[in-house]
Each structure stands twice: as C-alpha cells, then as structure tokens.
N, C-alpha and C positions, 0 to 999 in steps of 0.2 A: 503495500499499499502507499502512496507516497505521501513525505511526511508532512506538517504541518506548520512545519516551524521549530522552534527553540525557546528553550525558558532564559534566553540571554533577553528577549523581547519585552518579557515582560517588566511590568514594575518593581522593584525590589522592595522588601518589607522593609520594618522599622528595625531597630539596631539592639531595640527590647526584647523581639522575637530571639534574634541572633544569641544576645547575650543568655537571656532565659536557657536555651536547650543549649546553649553552649555548656553554661553551667551545670545541668542535668546532667549532658555526656561525661561531665569528671568527677560523680560524685567518687563512685568505685575509687578513685585514689586520692580524694582528699585528703585522708591520712597520712598520708606522703607526701601531696603537697604541703601541710600544715608545717611537717617534720621540715621539708626541705625552708619555709619560711622561719620557721624559728631557728635553724640554722643561718642564716641568711644575717637573720638580724641578731645574732648574735654575733654572729663575723663582724657587724657594723659597732653592736658596744664595743665589742674590745677593740675598736679603733677609734673609737671616739675619743679614750682616754690617752692617747699617744702622743696629741699637739701638748695639750695641757702638760703632761710630762719631762717633755722639750724647754714646754715655758718655763716647769721649775728647775731644770738644771740649767737654763741661764740665770732663774735669778741667784741658784746658791753659786753659779762663776762668779754674779755680781756682786753678794754681799758677802761671798771668802777672800776676794781681790785684795791686794796680790797672792797670798799664797788661800790658795785655788783647791778646795776640797774637791780631788779626784777619786775619794773612797765613794763617796755618796753619792757625786756624779753616775760611781759607775754601777752604782746600783741601782740607777735610773736607766740604766742601758739595758740590763740585763734583763729588768722590766720590758722595758721596751723591746726588744728582743723577743720576750717567749709571748705579749702582747702581737707580737707581729705573728708569729709561726700559727697562733692557736687561732688568730683571726685569721689566718689563711685555711688553715686544716678547718674551720666551719666554713669556711666558705666552699674547698674541694666539696666539702661532704652536702650541700646544696646542690651544687651541682652534680653533681653523680647522680643521686637522688632524682633530680628534673630533667638527664637525658633518660635513667630510664623510665619514668612517668614518660616521658615525648612518643619515646621508639611502641610502648603499650600502647598510648593512647592512639597514636597510629594507626598500630596493627587494629586496635578496636571498630574506631572508625572504619576504614576501607573493609574490614570485616562487616562492619555498618550496611557498608555501603553494597557491597556482593549479596548481602541476604535480602538486603529490600527489592536488586536488581530482580530475583528471585521469584518477591512477591510482589512487583506489578505485573497490572492488566496488560497483556499486548498494544492495548489503544493508548499507552503511554508509548512506546516505542514507536510508535504511528507519529504519534505528533512530536516527536525530541529527534535530535540529533545526538545521534549518541560521543558525536566527539566535544559536545559540551557537557554531556555524563563524565567522560572520562576527564575531562580537565576539572569537575568537580573532582573524584577520588585522588586525582595527583598533584597539579597544582596548589588548587585550593587547600583540601587537606595539608598537603605540606606545607604552604603559609599560616596557619590553624597551628598544629604543632608545634614546628622550629619558633614562633613569635608568640608561643605561651610560655613554651620553655625557658624563652629568655625574660621576657617580661615581669613572670612571674617573680622572678630571683633580682632583675633590675628595679624593680617598684616596690619589693621587701628592703633592698637595699637605701634606696632611696628615703622612702617615707621616715624607716629607723633614723637614718642621716640626720634626715633635714630635723624632727623632733628632740634626737640626744643634742646634736647642737644649739638649736636654740633654749635648748635647760643652759648646757654649758656656757652659750656665751651670756644669758642674762645670770649670772651666775660668777660672772667675770666684772660685767658690767652694764648694767639697763638704760642707761644715755645712747651707748656704740649697739646694743641690741637693736634700739627702736632704729633706728635707723635703718638696718640689713631689712629688720621686716616691713618697711615700709612697701620695700620694693616687688613682696610677697600680692597682695590682690590688685597690683597694675599688672602682671605678669599673669599671674590667671587670667583676669578678665579678656587681655590680649590673648592670649592662650588659648580659650574658648571659645573666642569669634572666627580665629582661624581656622580650629578642629572644627566645626560648623560647617564651613565654605568646604574643605579640603575632603569632607567625608564622601559627597556625592561623587567626585573624581574617582577615591578607591572604590566605589562601589561600579560605578561604569569600568573602570579599567579591570575588571574581574570580569565582569560580564562578557566583554568583548576580548578575553581572551582565552573563553569558552567559547566565544564565537569565531576566532582567530584561529583553535585548534580543530574544531568541525571541518574548516576553510583545509586547513595542511591535510587532515586524514582524506577527505573528499577527493583532493586536488594528486595526493598518491597512490592512492588506489584504482584512482580514473585515467590513467596517463594513459594508458593505451584509446580509449574513449577522445581524451585531449586532445595527443596526436594526430588521431585517425581523422579529427571536424580542425585542424589545425588551431583549434582551441586557447593555446596558448598566451597569447598575447591578450586575450579575454580575462583567462584568469590569473593570469599578471594584474591585468588593471583590477578585478577584484580582489584579489590576496592583499595587492597596494592597500586599497582603500580600508581595508578593513588594519591591517599592517598597523595604519595610519592615524587610522581611529586610535586603537591602541599607544599609539605613539605620542599622541595628543591626552588624551588621560593621564596617560602616563605620567606625563610631565609636570601637566597641571598640580593634580597629586600631589608630584616631591616638590615643585614652586609652592606651592600653597601650606605644604607639610613645614617643609624647610621652613618656614616664616619664626615658626615658633623659636627657634634656638636666638638667630640675632635680637627678636626683639625681647625675650626673657636677659638678654644680656647686657641688652643699655640698660636694661633697670637696675639688673645687680653690678652691672660697672660701676654706673651712678654711684649707686649706695659705697661701695668699695676707695674708691676714691674718698667721700666722704668721711668715712670711719677713718681713713688715715690719716688725714688731717686734723680730724678733732681728737685723736686714738695722741699724736704726735704732741698735742699743745696741754691731753691728760698726764700725759709724762713726764713733759715737764717741768707741769705744776705739779707733779707729784701726787696726782690722784690713782696711779697705776700705775706695775711694774712692768718696766721697758719687756720682762719675761713674759710677763702676761699680755701686754700689748702684741707681744709676738705670736704668744696660743689664741691667739681672739686674731689677729690677720690671720692665722694658721682654718681659724674656725670661719673665720667670714668663706674664704676659696669654699672648704666644703658647704656650709648652706648655700654657696650659688650653684656648686656645682651639683647637688640632687636634682635643684628646679629646674634645673639645664636638660637635666636627665631626662627628668615629667614631660619636659616639656620636646625633647627629643621623641618619647615612645609616642607621643601622638598618634603620629604618622603609622608606626606600627600596629598600632589598636586600631585604626582605621584599616588596615590591610587585615589585623585579626577579625574583625567583626565583617566586610564585606566576604571574606572567604566563610567565615563561619555562616554568614544569612546562607550564602549559597550553597552548603550542605545541608544544612538543616529543613531549606526548602524543599533539596529532595529527600531528603528522609521523612519528613511526611506530607509528601504527595499521598493521593489515595491507592491503597491498595486494591486486589481483588479482594469481595467477600467472600468472607469465612465460606468454605464447605459443609452443607447440610449435618448435623447431627440430628440422633445419630443417620450416618452417612449407610444410605445401600448400598450392595455389593453383587456382584454377576459374581454367580459358582461355577458357572459353567455355562461358557459361552456359545452363541450359537449363529449370529451373528444379521440379526434382524431387526432392520433398522427404520423409525417411521418417524416424521415430519408432522406435528399435527397444526395445522393451521399456524404456521412460524409468521413472525410478522418481524420485521427490525431496520432502524434506520442507526446509521454511525456520530450523525449527529441530533439525534431527534424532531429534526427536521425534515431532512429529504429522504423517504421513504425506499430502503435499497434491497429489500424481500418484503412482500405480500401475500400475506395469508396462503403459503406456502404447502402443501401436504402432500404428501408422497411415502409410499411405501415401499420399502426394500425388505425383502424374500432371503432368507440366510446363502449365501454363495454367489450372488449376484453379482455380478461385473454390471456396474452401471453408470453409466457417461454422461459428463453435463454438459451440455456444449447451449453457447447462444454468443452476442455480441460482447466486447467488450464493454464493463460498466454493468452490464449482465445480470451478475450479483452471485456465478458462477460461485468464486472462491470467499466469498462471504456463506456461502451455504456452510465452504469446509470450518471456516473459523467458525459457527455457531456448533455444529457436532464435534468440534474439539476444544470447545466450549474458552475457544481464545476471547470471545466473547457472546452473552446472554443474548436473546431474543426479548422484545419487548413485551410481545403478547403469546400465546403460543406458546410448543415445550418439543422434545426431542425426546423421543423413547430406543434405547438398546433391548431388545429382547424383552420388552414390553415394560421396562425399567427405566423410570424419568431421567436424564443426566441430570438434572441440576438436583438431583435430591443424591445424587456420588458425587465421590469427595472425585475434583479433578482428574489428580493425579492417575487415578485406575482409571478414568472412561480416557487418557490419553495413551494409558499404554495397552488401551484397546488395539490403538493405529499405529500401523509404519506410516509414515510419511516420504516420497520420496519430490523433490518440488523442482521449479524450474531451476530456482539457484539454489546450486549446488553448494552447500559448505561442507572443506575438509578441514580438519585443528591441524597444529602444526606438530607431526608424529608420525608414526613407521605407520606403512599400511594395515599393517596388524591392530596396533592399535585400533584406527581408526574406521577398521569394518569389525572389533568390537564394539564400540561405541553403547551400544544397542543393550551390550546383553555380554559383561563383563565375565559371567563363567561358560560359553564357550569355547568351546578347547582349537586348537588347532586344526583339526582335523574340521571339525566342525565350519571352521574358516573358507579350510581350502574349498569345500564341498561348495558353499554358499559361490564364491569366485566362481567354480565351474558353469555352475548353472546359471547367472548373470553375465556368460561371456566375457569375462575379464580375467581372470589368472592369466590367458596368455599374454596379458599386457603387464601383469605383476611379475611374471614370472622374466620377461624381457626387462624389468629395471633393474638399477645394479645389484641391490642387495635382497632383491624379489620383493619378499611381504613384510623386511625387517626394512626399507626402502626409507628412508624420511620424508615424508611431501612437504613439501616447503610451505609458510607460511599462506600464500597466492596459490597455493595448488598449479605451480604454472611448469612443474615435470610432469603432469599429465597433464592432457587435452580434455576440451568441454566436455565432448561423447565420454572419456574414459574415463572423469571424474562420476559422471552419470553413472555408467555402471557402476562402479563404486558405491554409489550410495545405495544403487537396488542389493548391491550385494550384505551391506550394511543391512537394509535392511531384511533382508533373506533371514542371517546372522542372526536381529530379532526377534525373527519368527512369532508378529504378531497375527492376535485373532481374523482381524481386518485391514484393511489397505488405504490409503490415496496416493493418487498420483496427479500431482497438481504441475499440468504442462509441460512434462520432465521428457519432452523431446521436441521442442519449439527452437533448439539453441542446435540442433546439431543436422549434421549431414544424412541423406538417404539411409547408406549404407547403414553406419552408427544407429539411425532412429530402427531399420529394421532389429540391429542386434539387442538395441534396449527393448523392441516390441516385445521379439523372441521369452528376454531375458522376464519382463515384468509379464510375460503370458504361464510362464513358469512360478513367480512369485504370488497370484491371483490364484491360482488353480485351488478350487475350496473353499477361496475365503468369499468375505464380500466384502467386494471393493469400487471404489467411485475414482471412475475418471472424468479430468478436468482437461482439455483439449479443445485446439483451433485447429489441428489438422482433420478434422473428420476422417480421414482413409483408419485414420490410427484406433475406430472407435467400430466400423466397422458389425463387429464380434460380438459387442456389447449386449449384454438380458434385454437390458431396457436403458432407450434413451431421454434422458428429460432435457427440453429444450427450453429453455429459460431466455425469457425476454421480458426486460425492466421491472427483474424482481420477482415473476410469477411464471408459472409455468405453463407457456403455450402450448406446446403439444411432449406427448411424450407415446412410446412404442419403440419394437427393433427397428433398424435400420430398414428392412425392404416395407416394414409400415408405412415412415411415417415418408419414406419416397413415394410411396401409391398415394398418400393425401396432397402429395403437391402443394404441400403450406410453407411455415417457414425454415423450416432442414432444410426440405429438396431446394430452396429458395441459396440457402447458406452452401449447400451440399454442393450446388450445380454451382454458385458461383467461382468454385475451390478446381470445380470433376468437367468443365464446360465442353474438354475436349474430350471426354469418355466417352 
C-alpha cells in the first residue's frame, strides 16, 4: 500500500509530554541515578573546601612572616591532596554508574521500540516512512541517553557547587556576596528567554533529521530505479532541500542556544570586576584578610562557572526533550486491539473460509469493500481478479487480520477469526507476495524462517519441489551461501522460488499468493506456476493475479470491481457469460 506521510509532518507535542514519559521510563534506574547524584554532590562538596584551605595557607604565611610556619602549611597541603583524591574518586564513581545506566537505558529503549513495532497495526506502517522510525530508534535514542548521562552529572555538580559556594561566600563577606548574587536573576531571565526561543528549532532539527534519514534510505535502496529513469539530478535536488532545511534548523538552534553562555558571562564578569575593586579596598582597610579575599575570588570564579554551565546545558536539554518527544510519541502510538479472551482455536483445520457481508474502508470515508460475501470450500483454489483498486489485496489484509472489517465478519471452519488470536489466524496461512523479502543470512536460514524445527532434508525436499534446488546448488556454498541484504546475488525470479520453498518448509494448511508472478519472465513464471501447483495441492488457497493465464485452472474465480463481487465461477463459466471477466481476459489475450 502507498505510504501516506511521515510523523515528521505532525505538530510536535509539548515538553510536558516528553518529560513525563521520560521520567516514567527511567524509574527502574532511579536508585542508581540517585546514588550517582549523591556521589556527584559529595565530590562537589569536598571540592568546595579547597579554596578556603588555600586561603588559610596564605593567611598562615602572612601571619607568621618572616618565620613562616611550613609545618602548619604542610598539614594544610596534605588535607588539600586528600580532598582532591577523594573528590576525584567520587566523581569517577558517579561517572561509572551513569555510564552503566546509560547503556542499560539505551538497551531498554531500543527493546521497547522493537517490541512496540511488533504490536503496531499494519495501518501504522502503511502511513509512516520507516526511515523516520529508524531515526527515532538510533539517532533520537542516542541523543536522549547520551545527554541524560551527561546532564545528570553536570546539573548535580553545578547545583551543589552553586549552593555550597553561596554559603561559603556569605560566611566570608556578605557585601561582596551580594554583588555576585545580583548577576543570578539577570542571567536567569535572559537565559529563559533564549531557551524558549531556541526550543522550536531543536524540535525542527530532530524531525527534519528523521525525514532526511527516510530520503537517504529511499535513495540508497532505489538506485536502480533512479538511474534507469535518469532521476539523479532531481533526487539530489530533493535531498539538498531537506539537507538544507536540516542545516538551517541546526544552525538556528545552535546560534540561539549558544547565546546563553556569552549573555551570562557578561553579567558574571561585571560582578567579578566589582568584587575585585571592592575586595581590594576591604583588604587595605583591614576589613578582610588577604587570604580570605584570595579564597573569595576563587569562589567567585566557581560561582560563575556553574551558572554558565547551567546556561550551556539548556542547548543539550532542548535536544534531549526533542528526542524524548519523538521517541515517546512513537511508543504511545495506538496498538492493535487486544485479542479476544478467551480466544477460540481450531484444533483440526479443514480450510473452509467464508466472508459474511464484509464492509471495509481504510479512512472510514471511502468504502473499499462493500457487502462482500463468498464461501470457499476446503481444498479449493480461489482466484481473485479485478482492476487495480478493486479491493483484491484488501481482502487478504482482512483475511490475515492485518485490518478489521468495519462490519460483517470472516470465519474459518465456522469460527469467526475476530474471536481467535491474530497469531493463530496467521499461522494458518503461508504467504508468497509480489515483493519478495529475504533477510541477510544463509539460504538455509531463509528457508527455515517459517519453521525453525525443519530438518535439512525437509529444506532440500522443499527446494526441489519449488524448482529452486538447481539454483541453490549452483551457488558458491550451496545452502550455506549468504544472501546479501538486498538479495542481489540471485535474480528476482529465483528469489520468488526461494519464497515458495520457504512456504513449503513452513507447511501451512492454507496458502495466499499475491501477484507472485507479475515481475518475472514467462519461463520463470512457468516454474513458479509448477511450484505453486505443488504448494497448493490439497490446501485451500487464494491467488491474486493480473495475468489471467495463471488462474485458468482455479476452482473458483471471484471477479471484483469497486469492492464488490460482480461475477464468480470457474474460467469457462465466466467466459461463457461474456461479462466483465471476459472483457478483462480478452484484453490480455486478444490474439488467442
């Protein structure tokens, strides 16, 4: 189905949403985070005493001059060294804990995303580009977890340092302290204005990055189509536009967020100059000792630093919130409705399928299936034909419970599938689709995909039945040959034969073949047809095909038009009616 857009186009939710879900998601590690904060606070507190002790050393030297008391100074030096080492050890401890938390939280988030993907309805994948989802799983998770581990430590250190320095500064000199404190509200107001303005650009940056990843993925996987249509220049223009949009958003975000540091620096440096002038006068007047003013000046430097650091963290916090917003927006997407409880289960499948007045619409506005009713007896081969948009693939989506009917219901052996578990319904069918999908792994691993307990003999037998054994035997390592990510070491027709063999290994009671011969040559089509005859023998099967030559021997042909069955019967009966099927058939075989 056609994709209908991307989450990047949606209006971002507010930061309260992001922060609430972020705080809830890190709860399992709250005690480890609390311990790291305690260690960070301890490290900061120990470091706070060092300037005061250095000031005391200066006072001792001044007071005992010319016979300086080096013993007393030495004892102070020992204390300073111990404080340095203890502070460094606590700082390492908090960094170690946060590194562990960050790694575990990253693993947890990505596991949640993968788990979420398995619970999302097919409708989500029809409407969203998976490049954007991939960006949320990689880029956004990295931004969130890395920033989290950095900012928890930085904020803990900064706040502790700020409070501790304020207390010590007040104990040394209240007038000098007040000069420093005036800079705080001015800085906070200025930074708040800048932060609010920069926030929207960080959101735009993360969203545009998701769109850019989608374009990169599409351009990379579609190179053959791009080159065959000489679309390179246009693709580059489209990529350039998105890339330029990302660059502008990133540029604006960084420009406005980086204003925080110089703005706070202006206020704090003005305060620093005033303190130096007034402090010098206090020393001359004998109001304060020179060692104390030395310590105070060091504390002023430390007082300014956490303010500027907190200001600098606003940029990374905005990135964290923007990434968090995108991650939890995805994790709160509506999921498939829960299976019925208690769920019904078919113990001995016969393969009778019946559609009872089924109606369906993707958007709840434009009907796709209208009052569709049909009964398929066990073992029948049913062909579904009709023009594009008639609703053929939609019927299969309903049969597999990828979507639920708006009204009406479907039964298998008399059991409504809506009262069964989705997994149980899907296990009843094997699917061979037009768009073949093989993963990076050996041929044997791909064939065993639907039945992990299958033996090697079962795999070889299925490959022979599907006419693909000779292809596999010609590969460098036969069944141990690794198929590349894009499966470019085997042809499109060979891929299709492998998927048929995979379905044979799975050995499902019913089969679905959706346009499986539309992209191959006539000879390969015949091989596929022969393979599918073996695969569908004795099984209820549904075949969707545009090439009507492939469904002549079907037991029942359902002719669809505008979401409804307009004709049904076998091939000969429908030709005799000289209706819509005959019109479709003759348009393809006018020369027969």
